[in-house]
C-alpha positions as CSV (number, residue, x, y, z in Angstrom):
1,M,-30.7,69.4,-30.8
2,R,-33.9,68.0,-30.3
3,A,-35.1,68.4,-33.8
4,V,-31.8,66.2,-35.0
5,K,-33.6,63.1,-32.4
6,T,-37.2,63.4,-33.8
7,I,-35.5,63.3,-37.2
8,L,-33.2,60.4,-35.9
9,R,-36.5,58.8,-34.6
10,L,-38.0,59.5,-38.4
11,F,-35.1,57.8,-39.9
12,C,-34.5,54.6,-37.5
13,A,-38.7,53.8,-38.2
14,C,-38.4,54.3,-41.6
15,M,-35.5,52.3,-41.6
16,I,-37.5,49.0,-40.1
17,V,-40.7,50.3,-42.2
18,V,-37.7,48.8,-45.2
19,L,-36.4,46.0,-43.4
20,F,-39.6,45.0,-43.4
21,A,-41.1,45.5,-46.6
22,S,-37.8,43.9,-47.5
23,C,-38.7,40.5,-45.4
24,S,-42.4,40.4,-46.6
25,Q,-40.7,39.0,-50.0
26,S,-39.9,35.5,-49.7
27,G,-36.9,34.7,-51.1
28,E,-34.4,38.2,-51.5
29,K,-31.8,38.5,-49.5
30,V,-31.6,40.7,-47.3
31,S,-28.0,42.5,-45.9
32,L,-28.3,43.0,-42.2
33,R,-26.4,46.5,-42.0
34,E,-28.7,48.4,-40.3
35,W,-29.4,47.8,-36.6
36,T,-30.7,50.4,-33.6
37,M,-30.3,51.2,-30.3
38,G,-32.7,54.0,-28.4
39,D,-31.7,57.2,-30.5
40,S,-28.3,55.7,-31.2
41,V,-28.0,53.8,-35.1
42,T,-25.2,51.4,-36.7
43,T,-24.9,50.8,-40.3
44,G,-22.3,49.2,-42.2
45,D,-21.1,45.2,-42.5
46,T,-19.5,44.9,-38.7
47,V,-21.5,45.3,-35.4
48,S,-20.0,45.4,-32.4
49,V,-21.9,44.3,-29.4
50,A,-20.7,45.7,-26.6
51,A,-21.7,44.1,-22.6
52,G,-24.9,45.7,-21.8
53,Q,-26.2,46.7,-25.1
54,A,-28.9,45.4,-26.9
55,W,-29.6,46.2,-31.2
56,M,-32.4,45.9,-32.8
57,G,-33.1,44.8,-36.7
58,M,-35.9,44.0,-39.3
59,R,-38.8,42.1,-38.3
60,C,-39.0,38.4,-39.6
61,K,-41.2,35.2,-39.1
62,N,-39.7,33.1,-41.5
63,F,-35.8,33.4,-42.6
64,V,-32.6,31.7,-42.7
65,L,-29.9,34.1,-41.4
66,T,-26.3,33.6,-41.8
67,G,-23.3,36.2,-41.1
68,Q,-19.6,35.4,-38.8
69,A,-19.1,36.2,-35.8
70,L,-16.2,36.6,-33.4
71,S,-15.8,37.3,-29.5
72,D,-13.4,38.8,-27.6
73,S,-11.7,36.0,-24.5
74,G,-14.9,35.1,-21.8
75,A,-17.4,37.1,-24.2
76,V,-20.8,36.4,-24.1
77,A,-24.0,37.6,-26.7
78,S,-26.9,35.9,-27.6
79,L,-29.2,36.7,-31.1
80,M,-32.8,37.1,-30.6
81,L,-35.3,35.6,-32.6
82,H,-39.4,36.9,-33.0
83,S,-38.1,39.0,-30.0
84,D,-39.3,42.4,-28.1
85,G,-36.0,42.4,-26.3
86,R,-37.4,40.1,-23.8
87,S,-39.4,37.6,-25.6
88,G,-38.7,34.6,-28.2
89,Y,-36.1,32.8,-28.4
90,E,-32.2,33.7,-27.6
91,V,-29.0,31.7,-29.3
92,V,-25.7,31.8,-27.2
93,F,-22.3,32.9,-29.1
94,H,-20.1,32.2,-26.0
95,N,-17.1,29.9,-26.6
96,G,-13.8,28.1,-24.0
97,P,-13.8,25.2,-22.3
98,I,-16.5,22.8,-21.3
99,D,-17.0,24.2,-17.9
100,G,-20.6,24.2,-17.3
101,T,-21.9,27.1,-18.8
102,L,-23.7,27.4,-22.6
103,K,-21.6,27.3,-25.6
104,T,-22.3,29.2,-29.3
105,G,-25.3,27.6,-30.5
106,S,-27.2,26.5,-27.8
107,L,-31.0,27.7,-28.0
108,A,-31.2,28.7,-23.9
109,A,-33.0,26.7,-22.2
110,V,-35.0,24.6,-24.4
111,R,-31.5,23.3,-26.3
112,N,-28.2,24.2,-24.4
113,L,-25.0,23.2,-25.6
114,Y,-22.3,22.8,-23.4
115,R,-19.0,22.1,-26.1
116,S,-18.3,25.2,-28.2
117,L,-17.6,23.9,-31.9
118,A,-16.1,27.7,-32.3
119,A,-13.0,29.4,-30.3
120,D,-12.2,33.0,-29.0
121,G,-10.6,35.4,-31.7
122,E,-11.2,33.1,-34.3
123,W,-13.9,34.1,-36.7
124,M,-16.6,31.5,-37.2
125,D,-20.0,31.6,-39.7
126,F,-22.8,30.8,-37.8
127,E,-26.3,30.6,-39.4
128,V,-29.7,30.4,-38.0
129,A,-33.0,29.6,-39.5
130,V,-37.1,29.3,-38.6
131,R,-39.0,27.3,-41.0
132,G,-42.6,27.1,-39.6
133,K,-42.7,25.9,-36.0
134,N,-38.8,24.2,-37.0
135,I,-35.6,26.3,-35.1
136,A,-31.8,25.3,-36.7
137,V,-28.9,26.6,-35.7
138,K,-25.6,25.8,-37.9
139,V,-21.6,26.1,-36.3
140,N,-19.3,26.1,-38.8
141,G,-21.3,24.4,-41.4
142,V,-22.0,22.0,-38.5
143,D,-26.1,21.1,-37.6
144,V,-26.2,21.7,-33.4
145,V,-29.9,22.4,-32.6
146,C,-32.6,21.2,-34.6
147,Y,-35.4,21.5,-32.7
148,T,-39.4,22.5,-33.2
149,Q,-41.9,24.2,-30.8
150,P,-44.6,20.8,-30.2
151,A,-48.0,22.0,-30.3
152,E,-48.1,22.2,-26.4
153,P,-44.7,23.7,-25.0
154,Y,-43.6,23.5,-21.9
155,R,-42.3,26.3,-20.6
156,I,-41.8,27.7,-16.8
157,P,-42.7,30.9,-16.1
158,E,-39.9,32.5,-16.0
159,F,-39.6,31.3,-20.0
160,A,-43.7,31.6,-20.6
161,S,-43.0,34.1,-23.9
162,R,-40.2,32.0,-25.0
163,L,-42.1,31.3,-28.0
164,L,-42.5,31.6,-31.7
165,G,-44.7,34.0,-32.8
166,E,-43.7,38.2,-33.4
167,G,-40.6,40.0,-33.2
168,N,-37.6,41.0,-34.2
169,L,-34.2,40.3,-34.1
170,W,-32.2,41.7,-31.3
171,L,-27.9,41.1,-31.2
172,K,-27.3,41.9,-27.0
173,G,-24.3,41.9,-25.5
174,V,-23.8,39.9,-21.8
175,E,-20.1,39.9,-21.3
176,G,-16.9,41.1,-23.0
177,T,-17.6,42.2,-26.8
178,T,-18.8,40.1,-29.8
179,L,-18.7,41.3,-33.6
180,F,-20.9,40.3,-35.6
181,R,-20.1,40.9,-40.0
182,N,-21.4,39.8,-43.2
183,M,-25.6,39.2,-41.9
184,T,-27.5,38.2,-44.5
185,L,-31.1,37.3,-44.4
186,T,-33.6,35.2,-47.2
187,P,-37.3,35.5,-46.2
188,L,-38.9,32.1,-46.4
189,G,-42.8,31.7,-46.7
190,D,-45.7,30.8,-44.7
191,N,-46.1,27.3,-45.6
192,V,-41.5,26.2,-45.2
193,V,-40.9,23.5,-43.4
194,N,-37.2,22.1,-42.4
195,K,-36.7,18.9,-44.8
196,N,-33.6,18.1,-42.4
197,D,-36.6,17.4,-39.5
198,T,-37.1,14.0,-40.0
199,L,-37.7,12.5,-36.5
200,P,-41.5,14.1,-34.5
201,P,-41.7,16.3,-32.0
202,V,-41.1,15.8,-28.4
203,D,-44.5,15.4,-26.2
204,E,-42.7,17.9,-23.5
205,Q,-45.4,18.0,-21.5
206,N,-44.3,14.5,-20.7
207,D,-40.6,15.3,-20.8
208,S,-38.2,15.3,-17.7
209,I,-35.1,16.3,-20.3
210,I,-37.0,20.1,-21.0
211,R,-37.7,20.7,-17.2
212,L,-33.9,20.0,-16.9
213,Q,-33.3,22.6,-20.3
214,Q,-35.8,25.3,-18.4
215,T,-33.7,25.3,-15.2
216,F,-30.3,25.3,-16.7
217,F,-29.4,21.6,-15.1
218,P,-26.8,20.1,-17.7
219,V,-28.3,17.0,-19.8
220,I,-25.0,15.5,-21.3
221,D,-25.4,11.3,-22.1
222,Y,-20.7,11.5,-21.8
223,H,-21.1,7.3,-22.7
224,V,-22.1,6.9,-25.9
225,H,-20.6,4.2,-28.3
226,L,-21.2,4.3,-31.7
227,K,-21.9,0.5,-31.8
228,G,-25.2,-1.6,-33.3
229,D,-26.9,0.6,-35.9
230,L,-25.9,2.9,-34.2
231,T,-23.8,5.6,-36.5
232,K,-23.0,9.3,-36.1
233,E,-25.3,10.9,-37.8
234,M,-27.7,8.7,-35.9
235,A,-26.3,10.3,-32.9
236,H,-26.3,13.2,-34.0
237,A,-29.7,13.3,-35.4
238,M,-31.1,11.7,-32.1
239,S,-29.3,14.4,-29.4
240,M,-30.9,16.9,-31.2
241,N,-34.1,15.4,-31.1
242,Y,-33.9,14.4,-27.8
243,G,-32.5,17.8,-26.2
244,I,-29.7,15.6,-24.8
245,N,-25.9,16.3,-25.3
246,Y,-23.6,13.1,-25.7
247,G,-20.3,12.4,-25.2
248,V,-19.0,9.9,-27.9
249,A,-16.6,7.3,-27.0
250,P,-14.8,3.9,-28.5
251,N,-12.8,1.9,-26.4
252,A,-9.4,2.1,-26.1
253,G,-7.3,-1.1,-25.4
254,E,-8.4,-5.1,-25.6
255,G,-11.4,-7.1,-25.1
256,G,-14.6,-4.5,-25.5
257,V,-17.2,-4.5,-27.9
258,G,-17.8,-2.6,-30.1
259,R,-15.0,-0.7,-32.3
260,M,-11.9,-1.2,-30.5
261,L,-8.1,1.4,-30.5
262,S,-5.4,-0.5,-30.1
263,D,-2.4,2.3,-30.2
264,D,-1.8,6.5,-30.7
265,K,-2.0,6.3,-33.6
266,E,-5.7,4.7,-34.1
267,V,-6.1,7.6,-31.0
268,Y,-5.2,9.8,-33.5
269,E,-7.4,9.5,-36.3
270,Y,-10.5,8.1,-34.0
271,F,-9.7,12.1,-32.6
272,E,-10.3,13.5,-36.2
273,E,-13.1,12.1,-36.7
274,V,-15.4,13.0,-34.5
275,K,-13.4,16.6,-33.8
276,P,-16.0,18.1,-36.4
277,L,-18.9,16.9,-34.5
278,P,-20.8,18.3,-32.3
279,F,-20.2,16.0,-29.7
280,L,-18.3,15.8,-26.0
281,C,-15.0,13.7,-27.2
282,G,-14.0,10.7,-24.5
283,V,-12.2,8.0,-24.8
284,Q,-13.2,4.5,-22.6
285,G,-10.3,2.6,-20.8
286,E,-11.2,-0.4,-21.3
287,G,-9.0,-3.8,-20.9
288,R,-7.0,-3.5,-17.4
289,R,-4.1,-2.8,-20.3
290,W,-5.2,0.1,-21.5
291,S,-3.2,2.4,-18.8
292,T,0.2,1.0,-20.3
293,Q,-0.6,0.7,-23.5
294,F,-1.5,4.4,-24.7
295,S,0.5,7.7,-23.7
296,P,-0.2,10.1,-21.8
297,E,-0.3,12.3,-24.4
298,A,-2.1,10.9,-27.1
299,L,-5.3,9.9,-24.3
300,A,-4.8,13.7,-23.2
301,I,-6.2,15.2,-26.5
302,F,-9.9,13.9,-25.4
303,D,-11.9,15.7,-23.6
304,Y,-12.5,13.2,-20.5
305,L,-11.2,9.5,-20.3
306,F,-13.2,7.0,-18.2
307,T,-13.4,3.7,-17.3
308,D,-15.1,0.7,-14.5
309,A,-14.3,-2.1,-13.1
310,M,-16.1,-4.8,-15.3
311,T,-13.3,-7.0,-16.7
312,I,-10.8,-7.5,-13.3
313,V,-7.5,-9.4,-12.9
314,D,-9.3,-12.3,-10.8
315,Q,-7.8,-14.3,-7.9
316,K,-6.1,-16.5,-10.3
317,R,-4.5,-13.2,-12.5
318,R,-7.0,-14.1,-15.3
319,I,-8.6,-11.4,-16.8
320,A,-12.2,-12.1,-16.0
321,R,-15.3,-9.5,-17.6
322,I,-17.7,-10.3,-14.9
323,Y,-20.6,-9.0,-17.0
324,R,-20.0,-12.6,-19.1
325,P,-21.4,-15.2,-17.0
326,E,-18.3,-17.7,-18.3
327,E,-15.8,-16.1,-17.1
328,V,-16.7,-15.8,-13.1
329,Q,-15.0,-18.6,-12.3
330,L,-15.2,-18.8,-8.8
331,D,-12.8,-21.7,-8.1
332,G,-14.0,-22.8,-4.2
333,L,-15.2,-19.7,-3.7
334,T,-18.5,-18.5,-1.9
335,P,-20.5,-15.5,-3.9
336,Q,-19.3,-13.0,-1.1
337,Q,-15.8,-13.7,-1.4
338,Y,-15.9,-13.0,-4.9
339,M,-17.3,-9.6,-4.5
340,D,-14.4,-9.0,-2.0
341,V,-12.4,-10.0,-5.8
342,I,-14.2,-7.4,-7.3
343,V,-14.2,-4.4,-4.7
344,D,-10.4,-4.9,-4.3
345,Q,-10.1,-4.5,-7.8
346,T,-12.2,-1.5,-8.3
347,V,-10.3,0.1,-5.5
348,K,-6.8,-1.0,-7.7
349,I,-8.3,0.0,-10.8
350,L,-9.8,3.4,-9.3
351,D,-6.4,3.7,-7.1
352,N,-4.2,3.2,-10.2
353,E,-5.7,4.2,-13.4
354,P,-6.1,8.0,-14.6
355,A,-9.8,8.4,-15.0
356,D,-12.1,11.0,-14.9
357,I,-15.5,9.4,-14.4
358,Y,-15.8,5.6,-12.6
359,A,-17.7,4.3,-15.8
360,N,-20.8,1.4,-14.4
361,A,-20.0,2.3,-10.8
362,T,-21.1,-0.5,-9.2
363,Y,-21.3,-3.0,-11.1
364,I,-22.2,-6.6,-10.3
365,P,-22.2,-10.0,-12.4
366,D,-26.5,-9.5,-13.7
367,E,-27.5,-13.0,-11.9
368,W,-26.2,-10.7,-8.9
369,M,-28.1,-7.9,-9.3
370,K,-31.7,-8.6,-7.7
371,E,-29.9,-9.3,-4.4
372,Y,-27.3,-6.2,-4.4
373,D,-27.5,-4.9,-1.0
374,K,-26.5,-7.9,0.1
375,Y,-23.3,-7.3,-2.0
376,W,-22.6,-4.2,-1.7
377,T,-22.2,-3.8,1.9
378,P,-22.1,0.0,3.5
379,E,-18.0,-2.0,4.1
380,R,-17.7,-2.4,0.5
381,M,-19.3,0.8,-0.1
382,A,-17.1,2.4,1.7
383,R,-13.9,1.2,0.0
384,V,-14.4,2.4,-3.3
385,L,-15.8,5.9,-2.2
386,D,-12.4,6.4,-0.2
387,V,-10.5,6.5,-3.4
388,L,-13.3,8.4,-5.5
389,V,-12.0,11.1,-3.4
390,K,-8.3,10.6,-2.8
391,H,-8.3,10.9,-6.4
392,R,-11.6,13.1,-7.6
393,I,-13.3,10.4,-9.4
394,A,-16.4,11.6,-11.4
395,V,-19.7,8.4,-10.6
396,E,-21.3,7.9,-13.6
397,I,-25.5,7.6,-12.8
398,N,-25.6,4.9,-15.7
399,P,-29.5,4.4,-16.9
400,R,-28.5,0.9,-18.5
401,Y,-28.5,-1.2,-15.2
402,K,-30.0,1.4,-12.7
403,I,-27.1,2.2,-10.9
404,P,-25.4,2.8,-8.3
405,S,-28.1,2.9,-5.8
406,A,-29.5,5.7,-4.9
407,D,-28.0,5.3,-1.2
408,F,-24.1,5.1,-2.4
409,I,-25.5,8.2,-4.4
410,R,-26.4,9.6,-1.2
411,K,-23.3,9.3,0.3
412,A,-21.0,9.7,-3.0
413,K,-22.1,13.5,-2.5
414,A,-22.1,13.8,0.8
415,R,-18.7,13.2,0.9
416,G,-18.1,15.7,-2.3
417,L,-18.1,13.5,-5.1
418,K,-19.2,14.6,-8.5
419,F,-21.5,13.1,-11.3
420,T,-21.8,12.1,-14.8
421,F,-24.3,10.9,-16.0
422,G,-23.5,7.5,-18.9
423,T,-25.8,5.0,-20.6
424,N,-23.2,2.8,-22.0
425,N,-25.6,1.6,-24.5
426,V,-25.1,-1.4,-27.4
427,D,-26.8,-0.1,-30.0
428,S,-29.1,2.8,-30.8
429,H,-32.5,1.5,-29.0
430,F,-31.1,3.6,-25.7
431,G,-33.5,6.2,-23.6
432,R,-33.2,9.5,-23.1
433,L,-31.5,9.2,-19.0
434,E,-34.8,8.0,-17.5
435,Y,-33.0,6.3,-14.1
436,A,-30.7,9.8,-14.0
437,T,-33.7,11.8,-13.7
438,E,-35.1,10.1,-11.5
439,I,-31.9,9.7,-9.0
440,I,-31.6,13.5,-9.9
441,R,-35.1,13.8,-7.5
442,T,-35.0,11.1,-5.1
443,C,-31.7,12.4,-4.6
444,S,-32.0,15.8,-4.7
445,L,-28.7,16.8,-6.8
446,T,-28.1,20.3,-8.3
447,P,-26.4,21.0,-10.8
448,D,-23.7,22.3,-8.8
449,D,-23.0,18.4,-8.6
450,I,-22.7,17.4,-12.0
451,W,-19.0,16.8,-13.2
452,F,-17.4,18.7,-16.3
453,P,-14.1,18.0,-18.2
454,V,-12.4,21.6,-16.9
455,M,-12.4,19.5,-13.0
456,S,-9.9,16.9,-14.8
457,H,-7.4,16.0,-12.7
458,R,-5.9,12.9,-14.8
459,S,-3.1,15.4,-15.9
460,E,-1.9,15.0,-12.8
461,R,-0.9,11.1,-12.0
462,K,1.2,9.0,-13.2
463,V,1.0,5.6,-15.7
464,V,1.3,2.9,-12.9
465,D,1.9,-1.1,-14.3
466,Y,0.2,-1.9,-11.0
467,N,-0.7,-5.1,-12.7
468,G,3.3,-6.4,-14.4
469,F,1.5,-5.5,-17.5
470,L,5.0,-5.2,-18.5
471,T,6.4,-7.7,-17.4
472,P,7.0,-11.5,-18.2
473,A,4.5,-12.4,-15.7
474,A,1.7,-10.6,-17.5
475,P,-1.0,-11.7,-17.4
476,K,-2.4,-13.6,-20.7
477,R,-4.1,-10.8,-23.1
478,I,-8.6,-10.7,-23.6
479,A,-8.6,-13.8,-26.4
480,E,-11.6,-12.4,-28.6
C-alpha cells in the first residue's frame, strides 16, 4: 500500500510538471482534466467540488480560463488564482437571491458582487483571465469584473496575500456541491494586456471603497439613472472600475427627468433590456400617479422599487415638484407652514405607495437646505420615522444632496430601520458614495444595517388611490 501511495504521489507530481510545461507555452490551449487533493487525483471533463474539498490544478501566470459550472441549490465554491490554497485571488461561485452574500463572479474582498447572472441548477459559462496586473471575469458572456491591481494595493492583514504573484489554480468547496466541466486554459505571454481595461487604476491608498470591500461591507449605489451622457456601457465600465455595484433604475410615471416609463408594456420592454446586464434592476415611482398607473405584477419584476417626496400634491391640489423653485408656491403660507405641507405629503406618500426605499430622504427645496435643521425638527422627523417603521421602508443615504442628516440617520438606526446608498445622478459625472462612506463612520453603520431586496414587503401592500387620481377631481397631469 505504501508503495502504491508513493507511485501515486510521483504520478501527481509528474502531471503538475507536465501541466506547468504546457502552461509556459503561450497560446497553446490546455484541457484542465487533472486535479489533485492530497493523494487523490480526479481526471475527466467534469470535476465535482463538495464542501470542504480543495482540488489543486496547474500553475500559470497569465492566462484565459474558460469553462462551465453548475451549482446545487445554495452551493458555494471558489476558484483561486496564483494560489497555494490560501493566498492569491478568489473568484466566487454562488447564486441565489440578492441577500447580501457574495454572488457568482465576485473577486472576493476586492470586487464583491451582489447579483448573480447565473442560476442554481443550470450550467453557466464562465471565463477568468489574468493579463499582467489585470483580472477579468465573465459570467454567461457578460463582463462582471475588470480589476487592475495598482502599484500600491490596499489590503487589511487578513487579505495581505490577496495579490498576484506565483501559484496554482485551486477549486475549493464551501457549501453544497458545484460541478465544473469543459475547462480549458490558454496561456498568455508576459507582456499581454487587457485592451478593454481603459480606465486608470484606482488609488487604493486613498480610496474608501476598497476599505469597505475588504471588510465585506456591501457597496451598492441603488439610485443610478441612465440619463445625460451616461449610457449603460459607461455605467458598466465605471461600476467595475470603482468597485461599486450599480442599481440602475428608470422613472415610472410622469414628470421626472430622463427615461420615463408610462405603462406596463414599456416596463416589460425596459426590463428585457437591462436583465442581462450586471446591474441590480430597480424602478423609481415618479409623479404621485404611478401606483395607480402600473399593475403590481409589472412592477414586481424589478429587484426593488423606490420613490421620494420631491413631488407632492400641494395645499391647492396642484402637483408640485419642489426641486423646481417655480413650482413651490406658498400662496400666503410661511415657509414653516409649507414645510408642514411637505411633511404631511411625505407621510401620505410613504403610507400609501408600495415603495421599498424612501429615496432622496428628507429633501426640501434647495434654498432651504442651508437651514435644514430649522425645518427638520425632531417632531417632523418622528412623524416620518413612524411611517417608515410601520411599513419597514428603507432609508436612502444620498451623496448628491448629502441627506438625510446624521441626526435623522441615528434616529432611524435606533428604530431598527435599514439603509441604502443612492446618488440620483443627472449624468456620468457623479462621485463614489463619499457622503455615504462618511455617514458609515459617523453613525457607526454596519453591514447589518443595510437593506437588500430579499427584505422587500411591497408585495404585501395594496394599491390605494389616496389622491383620487382615478376620480373626476384628480389633480391635473404634469405638463412638460
